[in-house]
C-alpha angles and dihedrals in degrees: 000000000000092000095048096072100074094053091048091049090049090049091052093049091049093051091046091053091046092053091047092051091049091052091053095046114116111220122229115266126230123241126196139160132233129244086007143309087255110059135168122245111280098019118130113252128199125183118206126201120195128193136156122299122286099030116170101203140003124206127200117198129193109209122217142085093327121037110238123180142157131200128222128183116240117262115252120252130028096316094096092190139118125210120217112184112200098186124223117359114255141140090279095065099041115108145068123324138182135175139206138176139217137218109195108318096337122096126203127232113276120263124250110285118263120211112213112201122193116203135189094056092123138025117287118265126240114261131192141164118224136242089359141331089238117062139153123253111275096028123114127247135182127212111212124198127180138170134196092218096073098244117171101208129059132188130203121207131187123207114246093025119103113241132349119329099207141352127198136180125220146095119304124302101046121189129213106197123198108194098199121012124209133190088271090065091062116107145079120308138185134177139219135198132210143158115263089225089061101035096170099052110081138175123252113278118270123246107288118250127196120223110209116198118198121208123262118276115268116271112244114242115246119256126227092259090053091052092050093046094048127214118332117262122239113252116255115250116255126224091256090054091051092050095046096043128217117320117228126201115258116271117226109213111219132168117226120207121184115197104188127190090230129254123285127249120301137191121249097188097089094049092048092051090049091053092049092049092050091049091052092052092050093049092048093050091046092051091054092050093048093048092050092048091049094052092047092049093050092047093051098044107036106010126240112267117230098018100090128033121215112253114248117240118224117237114238117246115253 
């Protein structure tokens, strides 16, 4: 037991340092845009950055070729937010943003990047649904989007769904095929177009179109002869099938981009109390282990005075 004390002491010191580092860690802030991260030309835009309570300073950065940032002191009280008005939406404010905050001389990690898209810079594209805007469940449809300005990237959006549903590059017109529609595909859609070299400057939205999905046809009830015969057997594979292998339906590669407006404010008090409670439990348990190891080490190496009496030796008879 004498050699077990140094490792336990080192373990205790390591856990103590780890808990101290966790207590000093500055959590990542949250950045979102109002009214949305996709705004029409001329609309007023405000970016909000939220951190924990009692923040000294917030910083908003616009990422790109030249680093542009502005600082804002934290609002007093429990709001723990900073407001960054950008003014009217135009090509000069479109782009990628992130924020961070400081307490004293320490800065937090930056927030998740926010992509601010400005629309209505060009005429709206032409949008259609082929073969028809009303189909049955299981049938295939194709969304078609085209523009007279020669853009090479197109985006498809669905009302009621946050962000963009799909984006696709190619020459106009660009098609978004859906091999087998379901009831979930029903809804109102519109498309946008933009140049890949200027990914945050989009056209006006196209005219909205509604996709109506009818339910599947009714299943015919089985006849008496079908019940007596039982379910049909699957055909046995032929030699040609075995040589060719199983055929799979074609896969349509699409790229999904989700431009969210950012989450709303949240409270950090509960998570901080949970961390402090966990740290107190770990320290208490560690103290008990260290005390037990120390007593065992002293007892094994030097003996504990007063606990054991020396046995008396009996004098030999003369």
